[in-house]
C-alpha positions, 0 to 999 in steps of 0.5 A: 568384856565378851568382845575381848574374849573372842578376839582372844579367840582369833586374833594371832599376836605377832610373838606368836609361832610355830612350833605350837604346845597345846592344852586340853583343860579339866578339873582333874586333868590337863593333857597336853599335845604338841605340833611339829615346827612345820604343823605337819603332825600334832600328838599327844604328849603326856597328861598332867594333874591339876590337883598338882600345885607343881603342874606349871612348873611340869608344863614348862619343862614341857615348853623347852623340851619341845621349843613351843613358841606358843601355847593354845588352850581349849575353851569348852564353851557350851554347844550353844557357844556361850561360856560356863562354868568349864570354861571359867575354869579354863581360863582360871588355869591359864591365869595361873599357867601365865604366872609362870610361863611367859609365851603368848596363849591363845583359846581354842572352842574345843566343843567335842574334842573329847568326842573326836579324840574318843572316837579315835582312840576306839578306831585304834582298837584301844580298850577302855582302860587305854583309852581313859589313860590318852584322852586328855592328850588326844583331846589336846591333839585335836584341839591343836589340830583345829587350831592349825586348821583354823589359822593356816597363816601360822604355816606361811 
């Protein structure tokens, strides 16, 4: 089972193409980010509330709005590379989403994405309240950037 999870982290299916949409799945909020059709830039676009049972439908509206062809979901790995409770929760959220959305989904190791996002937001001079508002969607952009960096073949 671990081998198949690793494969899903690294192999790109044929029907996976740009532009992409990314998720930073948390227990309370889901940050959403997109990249452009050439993958030159990634940007956070919104945050969905996990407890809202309509979040998959809200997400599908975003997929249509941005013309996304694939989904990158952050997978919160432990620092030792193992999967814990948060990774299991992210996988469960993706399973829920796959009931409503047929786009291919790939996982991206998201270790330190929130820390990187927080650092970027503070560097922009945002206060604590604004950082909190933008953190999840910015973390989703970091996850998407990391994914695109790891898969330059998508830009070909």
